[in-house]
C-alpha positions in Angstrom: -6.1 30.3 -28.4 -5.3 26.6 -28.6 -2.6 25.3 -26.3 -0.4 22.6 -27.6 0.5 19.9 -25.2 3.8 18.1 -25.6 3.5 14.3 -25.7 6.0 14.2 -22.8 3.7 16.2 -20.6 0.7 13.8 -21.0 0.1 11.5 -18.1 1.0 7.9 -18.6 -2.1 5.6 -18.8 -3.0 3.8 -15.6 -1.6 0.3 -15.8 -1.4 -2.5 -13.3 2.0 -3.4 -11.9 1.8 -6.8 -13.7 1.8 -5.0 -17.1 5.3 -3.8 -16.4 6.7 -7.2 -15.7 9.8 -8.4 -17.6 9.7 -12.1 -18.1 13.4 -12.6 -18.1 13.7 -10.8 -14.7 10.8 -12.9 -13.4 12.6 -16.1 -14.4 15.8 -15.0 -12.8 14.0 -14.2 -9.5 12.2 -17.5 -9.7 15.5 -19.3 -9.9 16.9 -17.3 -7.0 13.9 -17.9 -4.8 13.8 -21.6 -5.6 17.5 -21.9 -4.7 16.8 -20.3 -1.4 13.8 -22.6 -0.7 15.6 -25.8 -1.7 18.4 -25.5 0.9 22.2 -25.5 0.9 23.1 -27.3 -2.4 20.9 -27.8 -5.4 21.4 -29.3 -8.9 20.4 -27.7 -12.1 18.1 -30.6 -12.9 16.2 -30.1 -9.6 15.7 -26.4 -10.3 14.7 -27.1 -13.9 12.1 -29.6 -12.8 10.7 -27.4 -10.0 10.4 -24.3 -12.2 9.4 -26.1 -15.4 12.3 -24.3 -17.1 14.8 -25.9 -19.5 18.2 -26.6 -18.1 20.0 -24.3 -20.5 18.0 -21.3 -19.3 18.5 -22.3 -15.7 22.3 -22.7 -16.2 22.6 -19.2 -17.9 20.7 -17.5 -15.1 22.8 -19.3 -12.4 26.0 -18.3 -14.3 24.9 -14.7 -14.3 24.2 -14.8 -10.6 27.5 -16.6 -10.0 29.4 -13.8 -11.8 27.8 -11.2 -9.4 28.3 -13.3 -6.3 24.7 -14.1 -5.6 25.2 -17.8 -6.3 28.2 -20.1 -5.6 28.9 -23.3 -7.5 30.5 -26.3 -5.9 33.1 -27.5 -8.4 33.3 -31.1 -7.3 29.5 -31.8 -7.2 28.3 -29.2 -9.7 25.6 -28.1 -7.2 24.7 -24.5 -6.4 24.0 -22.5 -3.3 23.3 -18.9 -2.4 26.4 -16.7 -2.3 27.7 -13.9 -0.1 26.2 -11.1 -2.2 22.7 -12.5 -1.4 23.5 -12.6 2.3 24.9 -9.0 2.2 21.9 -7.5 0.5 19.6 -9.3 2.9 21.6 -7.9 5.9 21.4 -4.4 4.5 17.7 -4.7 4.1 17.2 -6.0 7.6 19.4 -3.3 9.1 17.1 -0.6 7.5 13.8 -2.2 8.4 12.3 -0.1 11.2 9.9 -2.9 12.3 12.7 -5.4 12.9 15.0 -2.8 14.5 12.4 -1.8 17.0 11.0 -5.3 17.6 14.3 -7.2 18.1 15.3 -5.8 21.6 11.7 -6.2 22.8 11.7 -9.8 21.6 15.0 -10.6 23.3 13.6 -9.3 26.6 10.4 -11.2 26.1 12.3 -14.5 25.6 14.5 -13.8 28.7 11.4 -13.5 30.8 9.4 -16.4 29.3 12.1 -18.6 27.8 9.9 -19.6 24.7 10.8 -18.9 21.1 9.4 -15.5 20.0 8.7 -14.8 16.3 8.1 -11.6 14.3 5.7 -12.4 11.4 4.8 -10.1 8.5 2.1 -10.2 5.9 3.1 -11.0 2.3 0.0 -10.8 0.2 -2.2 -13.7 1.3 0.5 -15.4 3.3 2.3 -14.7 6.6 6.1 -14.9 6.6 8.0 -15.8 9.8 10.5 -13.1 9.4 12.8 -13.2 12.5 13.0 -15.0 15.8 14.7 -15.1 19.2 15.1 -18.7 20.4 14.5 -20.4 23.7 17.3 -22.0 25.8 15.3 -25.1 26.3 16.9 -28.2 24.8 13.6 -29.4 23.4 12.6 -26.8 20.8 10.9 -26.3 17.4 13.2 -26.2 14.4 13.4 -22.6 13.2 10.5 -21.3 11.1 12.3 -18.2 9.9 11.8 -17.8 6.1 8.7 -20.1 6.1 5.4 -18.9 4.7 1.9 -20.1 5.6 -1.6 -19.1 4.4 -2.8 -16.1 6.5 -5.9 -17.9 7.8 -4.0 -21.1 8.7 -2.0 -19.9 11.8 -2.4 -17.7 14.8 0.2 -15.2 13.4 -1.8 -14.7 10.3 -5.3 -14.8 11.9 -4.6 -11.9 14.2 -3.6 -9.9 11.2 -6.7 -10.9 9.2 -9.0 -10.3 12.2 -7.9 -6.7 12.6 -7.6 -6.0 8.8 -11.3 -6.9 8.6 -12.1 -3.9 10.8 -10.0 -1.6 8.6 -11.7 -3.0 5.4 -15.2 -2.3 6.5 -17.0 -0.2 3.9 -14.2 -0.7 1.3 -15.8 -3.6 -0.6 -13.2 -6.1 0.6 -15.5 -7.7 3.2 -16.2 -10.7 0.9 -12.9 -12.1 2.0 -14.2 -12.4 5.5 -17.6 -13.9 4.9 -18.4 -16.6 7.4 -15.5 -15.6 9.7 -17.0 -12.5 11.3 -17.7 -14.1 14.6 -14.3 -15.7 14.9 -12.5 -12.5 14.0 -14.6 -10.6 16.4 -13.6 -13.0 19.2 -10.0 -12.6 18.2 -10.2 -8.8 18.4 -12.0 -9.0 21.7 -9.3 -11.3 23.2 -6.5 -9.4 21.5 -4.7 -12.7 20.6 -5.2 -16.1 19.1 -4.0 -19.6 20.0 -3.5 -22.4 17.5 -2.4 -26.0 18.1 -1.1 -28.1 15.3 -1.3 -25.5 12.6 2.5 -25.3 12.3 3.0 -29.0 12.7 2.0 -31.9 14.9 2.7 -31.1 18.6 3.4 -27.4 18.0 1.4 -24.6 19.6 1.5 -20.9 18.8 -0.1 -17.8 20.4 0.0 -14.4 18.6 -0.9 -10.8 19.0 -1.1 -8.1 16.3 1.3 -5.2 15.9 0.2 -1.7 14.8 1.7 1.3 13.2 0.4 4.9 13.3 -3.2 5.1 11.9 -3.9 1.5 12.9 -2.0 -0.1 10.0 -1.1 -3.7 10.8 2.5 -4.5 9.7 2.6 -7.9 11.3 2.3 -10.0 14.5 4.3 -11.2 17.4 4.0 -14.8 18.6 5.3 -17.5 20.8 6.0 -20.9 19.1 6.8 -24.0 21.2 6.1 -27.6 21.9 2.5 -28.2 22.8 3.3 -29.8 26.2 5.1 -26.6 27.4 2.1 -24.4 26.4 -0.7 -25.4 28.7 -3.9 -23.3 28.7 -3.1 -22.2 32.3 0.5 -21.2 31.5 -0.6 -19.3 28.4 -3.3 -17.4 30.2 -1.3 -16.5 33.3 2.3 -16.2 32.0 2.7 -16.0 28.2 -0.3 -14.0 27.1 0.2 -11.0 29.5 3.9 -10.7 28.6 3.2 -11.2 24.9 0.5 -8.5 24.9 2.7 -6.1 26.7 5.5 -6.7 24.3 3.2 -6.1 21.4 2.0 -2.8 22.8 5.5 -1.7 23.4 6.5 -2.4 19.8 3.4 -0.8 18.4 4.0 2.4 20.4 7.5 2.5 19.0 6.0 2.3 15.5 3.8 5.3 16.3 0.6 3.7 17.3 -1.3 5.6 20.0 -4.0 4.1 22.1 -5.1 0.5 22.9 -5.5 -2.4 20.5 -8.6 -2.5 18.2 -11.3 -4.4 20.1 -9.9 -3.7 23.6 
């Protein structure tokens, strides 16, 4: 006996996430992200030029965001900036993010002990995003990097993620991404950390360790960022690195990771 299958019960065809993209929403988000990147006050002409979008379209999108409180317009100058609704939704996200909730008190203790700026960095596709930080009390300090993104392979914060991701990707067909870097990544895993000088800017040094969740997943990294002259090899080896590794292990254990770091 033949069984009739209702069209509604048939599975949807497999489609990539890009195939569901709505261009108008993409444009709106492009405007919002550009406004965030540009700074406090931006003109429509600047956004139009940056996004290669006509001014009328930019204006309409900004007006929509303004109606919902995500954008504010300065009446005198006609410039735009992010509004309170954008701040509120960001704060709600941060309050619910387990990684940040667990990492923040550990970072605060780490900075009290070492008095150098500590950053929490997370992977965003092929970039690393400096997500949050606890600052040093030193008068000479690096301008905050929170919200900035860099290529994964360009900084210590990204390289410790890549080095450990290479182990997880063995046998998955993704190893082509790491061709020619196997020796360097192996050394990073063996050390459990990586130091760079100048990658974040002239005179800036950074040392990072990876963070782990249950099952060995790598959600991000923990790093110190400071002026090169305050981060001598001896100070890093004897003071910063032991404290940084310990803090990384504490955060990882709070995220459900059991055991030592990969490569230890």
